[in-house]
C-alpha positions in Angstrom: 0.0 0.0 0.0 1.2 3.5 -0.7 1.7 6.0 2.0 -1.6 7.8 2.9 -2.0 11.3 1.6 -4.8 12.4 3.9 -4.1 13.6 7.4 -4.1 12.6 10.2 -1.8 9.7 9.7 -1.4 7.6 12.9 1.3 5.0 13.1 2.5 3.0 16.1 5.9 1.4 17.0 5.0 -2.3 17.1 6.0 -4.3 20.2 7.9 -7.6 19.6 6.4 -10.7 21.2 8.7 -13.4 22.4 8.3 -17.2 23.0 9.0 -18.7 26.4 12.5 -19.6 25.2 13.1 -15.8 24.5 13.1 -16.2 20.7 11.0 -13.9 18.5 7.4 -15.2 18.1 6.7 -14.6 14.4 3.3 -16.4 14.6 2.2 -13.9 17.4 3.4 -11.0 15.2 1.2 -12.3 12.4 -1.8 -12.6 14.7 -1.3 -9.0 16.0 -1.0 -7.6 12.5 -4.2 -9.3 11.4 -6.0 -7.5 14.3 -4.3 -4.1 13.7 -5.5 -4.3 10.0 -9.0 -3.9 11.3 -8.2 -0.7 13.2 -7.8 2.9 12.0 -4.0 2.5 12.5 -2.3 3.8 9.3 0.9 1.8 9.5 3.5 -0.1 11.5 6.8 1.3 12.8 9.4 -1.5 13.1 12.9 -1.3 14.6 11.9 1.0 17.4 12.5 1.4 21.1 9.0 0.2 21.7 9.8 -2.9 19.8 12.9 -3.5 22.0 15.3 -2.8 19.1 18.3 -2.8 21.5 17.5 -6.4 22.5 17.3 -7.7 18.9 20.0 -8.7 16.5 20.1 -7.1 13.1 19.0 -10.3 11.5 16.0 -10.6 13.9 15.0 -7.0 13.2 15.0 -7.6 9.4 13.1 -10.8 9.7 10.4 -9.0 11.7 10.0 -6.5 8.9 9.6 -9.4 6.4 7.1 -11.1 8.7 4.9 -8.0 9.0 5.2 -7.3 5.3 3.9 -10.8 4.5 1.2 -10.7 7.1 -0.3 -7.3 6.2 -1.3 -8.5 2.7 -0.5 -5.2 1.0 -2.5 -3.1 3.5 -1.4 -0.2 5.5 2.3 0.7 5.3 5.6 -0.1 7.0 8.0 2.4 8.5 11.5 1.0 9.1 13.6 2.5 11.9 17.3 3.5 11.6 19.3 4.6 14.6 22.9 5.1 13.7 25.3 8.0 13.7 27.2 6.5 10.8 26.3 7.7 7.3 27.4 4.5 5.7 25.7 2.2 8.2 22.5 4.3 8.0 22.3 4.0 4.2 23.0 0.3 4.3 20.3 -0.4 7.0 17.8 1.7 5.2 18.4 -0.2 1.9 17.9 -3.5 3.8 14.7 -2.3 5.4 13.2 -1.2 2.0 14.2 -4.5 0.5 12.3 -6.2 3.3 9.1 -4.3 2.6 9.4 -0.8 4.3 7.8 2.0 2.3 9.2 4.7 4.6 12.4 5.1 6.7 12.3 6.7 10.2 15.7 8.1 11.1 16.6 9.4 14.5 18.6 12.6 14.7 22.0 11.1 15.5 23.1 11.3 19.1 26.8 10.8 18.8 27.7 13.7 16.5 26.9 17.4 16.5 27.2 17.5 12.7 23.6 16.5 12.0 23.2 18.7 8.9 26.0 16.9 7.0 24.6 13.5 8.2 21.2 14.1 6.8 22.4 15.9 3.6 24.5 12.7 2.9 22.0 10.1 4.0 18.6 11.3 2.9 19.2 11.5 -0.9 20.6 8.0 -0.9 17.7 6.3 1.0 15.5 4.5 -1.5 12.2 5.6 0.2 10.8 8.7 1.8 12.4 9.6 5.2 10.7 10.8 8.3 13.0 12.4 10.9 12.4 11.7 14.5 13.6 14.0 17.3 14.1 11.3 20.0 17.5 11.9 21.7 16.7 9.7 24.7 15.0 6.5 23.4 13.2 4.7 26.2 12.5 7.8 28.2 8.8 7.5 27.6 7.9 9.9 30.4 8.5 12.9 28.1 9.2 16.2 30.0 12.2 18.3 29.1 13.5 15.9 26.4 17.1 16.6 25.3 17.4 18.7 22.2 19.3 17.3 19.2 19.6 20.4 17.0 18.4 24.0 17.0 14.8 24.6 15.8 16.0 26.4 12.7 18.3 23.5 11.8 15.5 21.0 12.2 13.4 23.1 9.8 16.1 23.0 7.2 16.5 19.2 7.6 12.8 18.6 7.0 13.1 20.8 3.9 15.5 18.4 2.3 14.1 16.6 -0.8 13.0 13.0 0.1 12.2 14.0 3.7 8.5 13.2 4.1 8.0 14.8 7.5 9.0 15.1 11.2 8.2 13.4 14.5 8.4 15.7 17.4 9.8 15.0 20.9 7.9 15.4 24.1 9.4 18.8 24.8 6.3 20.9 23.9 8.0 24.3 24.5 10.8 23.5 22.1 8.6 21.8 19.5 6.1 24.6 19.4 9.0 26.7 18.0 10.1 24.0 15.7 6.6 24.0 14.1 7.2 27.5 12.9 10.3 26.3 10.9 8.8 23.1 9.4 7.0 23.8 6.1 3.3 23.3 6.5 3.1 21.0 3.4 5.1 18.3 5.2 3.6 16.2 8.1 4.4 17.2 11.6 3.7 14.2 13.9 3.5 14.1 17.7 5.0 11.2 19.6 3.2 11.0 23.0 -0.4 10.1 23.9 -0.6 12.5 26.9 0.4 15.3 24.4 -2.2 14.5 21.7 -4.3 17.6 22.4 -1.4 19.9 23.2 0.7 19.0 20.2 -2.3 19.0 17.9 -3.1 22.6 19.1 0.4 23.8 18.0 0.0 22.2 14.5 0.6 18.5 14.7 -1.4 16.7 12.0 -0.4 13.1 12.7 1.3 10.9 15.2 3.8 8.1 15.8 3.2 6.9 19.3 3.2 3.8 21.4 -0.4 4.5 22.6 -1.5 4.0 19.0 -1.2 0.3 19.4 -4.0 0.2 21.9 -6.1 3.2 21.1 -5.7 4.1 17.4 -9.4 5.3 17.2 -9.0 7.7 20.1 -5.6 9.1 18.8 -7.1 9.7 15.4 -10.2 11.3 16.9 -8.3 13.8 19.0 -6.1 15.0 16.2 -8.9 15.1 13.7 -11.1 17.1 16.0 -8.4 19.7 16.6 -7.8 20.0 12.9 -11.5 20.6 12.4 -11.6 23.2 15.2 -13.7 21.0 17.5 -11.5 21.4 20.7 -14.4 20.4 23.0 -14.5 16.9 21.5 -10.7 16.6 21.5 -10.5 17.6 25.1 -13.2 15.2 26.2 -11.4 12.3 24.5 -8.0 13.4 25.8 -9.2 13.6 29.4 -10.7 10.1 29.1 -7.6 8.4 27.8 -4.9 10.3 29.6 -4.5 8.1 32.7 -4.4 4.9 30.5 -1.6 6.4 28.4 0.3 7.4 31.5 0.0 4.1 33.3 1.0 2.2 30.2 3.9 4.3 29.1 5.2 4.7 32.7 6.1 1.0 32.5 7.8 1.2 29.1 7.7 -1.8 26.7 6.4 -4.1 29.5 3.4 -1.7 29.9 2.4 -1.7 26.3 2.7 -5.5 26.2 0.5 -5.8 29.3 -2.1 -3.5 27.7 -2.1 -5.6 24.5 -2.6 -8.8 26.5 -5.6 -7.2 28.2 -7.0 -6.4 24.8 -6.5 -9.9 23.5 -3.4 -9.3 21.4 -0.2 -11.3 21.9 1.9 -9.0 24.2 3.8 -11.2 26.6 6.9 -10.3 28.5 9.8 -8.1 27.4 13.0 -9.8 26.3 15.3 -11.1 29.1 16.6 -9.7 31.4 13.7 -7.1 31.5 10.8 -8.2 33.8 7.1 -8.1 32.9 4.6 -5.8 34.6 3.7 -7.0 38.1 0.3 -8.3 38.9 -0.5 -5.0 40.7 0.8 -3.0 37.8 -1.4 -5.0 35.4 -4.5 -4.3 37.5 -3.7 -0.6 37.5 -3.3 -0.6 33.7 -6.6 -2.5 33.2 -8.4 -0.1 35.5 -7.1 2.9 33.6 -8.0 1.3 30.3 -11.6 0.6 31.6 -12.0 4.3 32.5 -10.6 5.2 29.0 -13.3 3.0 27.4 -10.7 0.7 25.8 -11.9 -2.4 27.6 
């Protein structure tokens, strides 16, 4: 499927289910994809912090892309993640992701170099698919807050203007990103990245999202952004208020939290990869209670 052209686009970093022996459970991935195909989710983001990328080998990450590509049957679209400060390695990884079925490549602003402009000027034209730049300098810090800044707002605007850059995924630093929005051309998507910030970021001009909460509440995420885009702030605020605690309780527990939430909804979530522990029984009850208030279960 081609990349959607109508906003809002809502994609979600897909969790990686594991078997009891800690190997990747590809059959569970297929079952999850089949269910997500029936939701308003626009696409799948693979090779992400939410998918436990740091606990997967490169061959495992590529095989997951191929599994999702086969399971989706040509529906929705795949965003493949690249997290490397090396120009050469980033291009190589992007080419492999596209070969596996990705239609878009998500590239983090590199964390180990200050020369981000040269990095993107060299990488983006050589990636064989549209690129979306993500401002996520502290992967795994799902709590948001004063997220680290990877480049000045003006520089980020220039990076998004590069040919073959599709759009931008903002960090959780709303104060900083509100200024970035003024430098990102309005004809390119500006996506938010946190469920608690759906209303706030939409109000400053976000017209899409790439967020963990999209795995469990794609309808609500889509409704909040759409309502703000239509000027219906009352509806957006009502939905935001209802889902806020669920988003907080899930994301507060990282990958284990989203997996527990998926289990509650009947997906194959399971436990994080060893040595990370699953959510405790008490934590699972807290998540379930918040999801009930949100109307998700």
